N, C-alpha and C positions, 0 to 999 in steps of 0.2 A: 203586787205593789199596793201601798197604802195610798190614802187620799193626798198626802203631802207632796208638794212639788219638790223636785231636787234642783239645786243650782250648781252647775259645774263652771267654775271660774277658769277661763281660758288664759294661759299665760302668754299667748301670742301677743297680746297688748301690754304685757308687763314691762317694767324697766328692768332689763337684764342685768344692769349694774347693781341692782338691789333685789334680785330675784327671791333669795331666801326670805328677806323681810317682807316682800310683798306676798308670799305664799302664806307666811305666818299671819299676816294681817287678814288675808282672805279667809283663812280657817277661823280666826277669832271673830270675824264678822259674820260668820254663819254659812259659808260655802260648804256644800256637802261633798263635792268632788273637786279635784284639780284636773283641768282638761289640758292635754299636751298634744299639739299638732305637729305631726312629723311629715315633713314634705321633701321629696327627693329631687326637685328640679326637673323631673320627667313627667310623672303622672300629673303634676300641677307645676306651674312655672317658678314657683318660689322654692327656696331651699331653707330648711329650718333645722330642728333639733335631732340629735341622736340619743342612743341609750345613756350617755354620760350625763345628759340633762336630766333624764328620768331618775338616774341614781342620785343626783344631787337633790332633786325634789323629794325623793324618799327619805333623805336624811333630815329633812326640815319639817315634815308633816306626817301625821298618822292617818289623815283622811284618804280615801281611795284615789288613786292615780288612773285617769281615764285617758288612755293613749289612742289617738286617732291616726291610723297609718294611711297617709295620702301618698302612696308610693307604688311603683310598679313591683311585680313579683312580691306582694306583701308576705307570702309564706316564708321567704328568706329572713324576715326581720322579726318574727313572732318570738323566737327563743331569746335573742339579745335583750329585747325590751321587757319581757317578763323576768328574766334574770336580773335586770336592773331595778325591778320594783313595780312594774306595772300591775294593777289590780284588774283592769279591764283594757282590752285590745280590740278595736274596731278596724276592719278591713273593707275596702270598697268592693262591691259586686262587680264593678267595671273592670277591675284589676286583678282579682283572684282567678287563677287558672282552675282551681278546684275549690269552690267556695265552701261546700260542705266539709271537705277534708281539712281546710284551713281553720275553720270554726272549731272543729273537734280537736285539732291540735293545740289551739289555744287553751281550750278546757282541760285537755290532758296535762297541760303544764301548770294547772292550778289558777288560771285567770278566767274571768268572764269573757265571753266572746260576743263581739258585736259586728253587725253588717251595716255598712254606710251606703247610701245611694245619692248620686248627684241630682241637681234640680231637674235635669231632663230625662232622668231615668224613671220609668214607670214602676209602681209599687210591685207589679207582677214579677219583676226581676228577683225579688227577695222572697217570694212566697214559698218556694221549696225549701228555704233555709229558716222559715219562721218556727218550725218545731225544734230547731237546734239552738238558734241564736238566743243569747240572754238579753240582747239589746239590738234595736233597729235605730239607726241614726240617720235622720232625714236632713239633708243639706238644704238650707234656706238662702244660701248664696253659692256662687261658684267658688269652689274651694281654691285656696291659695293666699288670700290675703284678709287681714282684719279690717273692719270699718266699712264693709260693703252694705248696700241697702238691701233690705229684706225682700225676698221674692215671694209675694203673697200666693201665687198659684200652687206652690208646693204644699199648701195647707190642705188641699183636696186629697192628698195621699193619706193623711192621718185617719180619717174615718174609715177608709178602705182597710188599713192595717189593723185598726181596732176591731173591725168586723170579723176579720179572719181569726184574730186572737180569740174573740168571743165565741167563735164557732169551733174553737178547739185547736187552731194552729199554734201550739206553743204558748208560752207565757213571757215573751220578751217585753221589756219596757221600751218606751218610745221617746227618743231623744231628739232635740232639734237644735241646729247650730247654724249661726250666721245671721247678723243683723238684729240680734236679740236685745231689746231694751224694754222698759216696763209696758209700753203699748203693744209691741209685737209679741211679747211673752204672754200677755192676756189673750191675744188672738190665737196663738198657737195652743195654749191651754185649752181654749174653747173647741178647738179642732181635735184635741186628743193628746197632745204632747205631755209628757210627764217629767222629763229631765231637760233643763234649759241651759245651753252653753252660752256664756256671755263673756266677751273679751273687753272691747272698749268701754261698754256699759259699766263694767267693774274696775279694771285697771286704769281706764281713762277718764273716770268720773271727776268732774271738777272739784268735788268736795271729799274725794278720796274713796279708797277701796270699800271701807265699811258702809259708806252712805250709798255707793252703787248697789251693794248687795241688799241693803235695807229697802231700797226702792223697788227692786226686783221682787223681793219677798213681799212687800206690801201689795204690789200689783197682782201677785199670784194668790195671796192668801190675805184678802182684806180683812180688817177687823170686823167683828160681828156688830151689827147696829145696836 
């Protein structure tokens, strides 16, 4: 991974009546990925999007679709989401019956494989998957709803994960999701995050989607003095 931070615009906070236009605006504004949160009402209390939404997103953008499966038995959902157009699929270590097999299945189907961990889950839970995963997603809120406050203690996980990577445990990139705004993005970057998922800070920005992305980019990549 290079030094440039990646911004993943989460459509969880988008206006679904104008979803296609919102995604086009995010792409034009510099989003690197579109992040899609899939919730089943069981693993998390909310219920959101299925493969049909991913398929619709794929029709309106060329940038990668980053699908986060917050579901029970995620291995059941890998194939339909990749067939719908997902470029990256992340599953939770807390939900996968056989995490390594699920990650390998994602990769065998042509997508990048990610492993996500909840705020209370220790980084050791994903260590055995580090050599396989393309992505480790650190949740900085309790999964389920947009607009929650950032949980600062999760930042302690990132130096541990980076240390394992530096010691030869694979080459995953480190993504953080939840409560991301310019201030928390800077803090997460200092701790070692490389991909930043932002929902309300992008799609709920009072001056619009492009302004939200520009503020995040400026916070992560300040102009040289």
